[in-house]
N, C-alpha and C positions, 0 to 999 in steps of 0.2 A: 777106685778101679779106673785105670786109664786105657781100658781095652774094649770100649763100647763101639758098636757098629756105626756106620755113617748115619743110618736112619735115626738111631738113638741120639747121636750127637746133634742132629738137626733138631730133634724133638727137644733136647735139652736146651739148645740155644734159643729156640722159640719160647720155651717155658721161662727162660731167664729174662 
């Protein structure tokens, strides 16, 4: 799914 909100994107980047 490539339709995640900015907050989720930031969280994902931080988690990565």
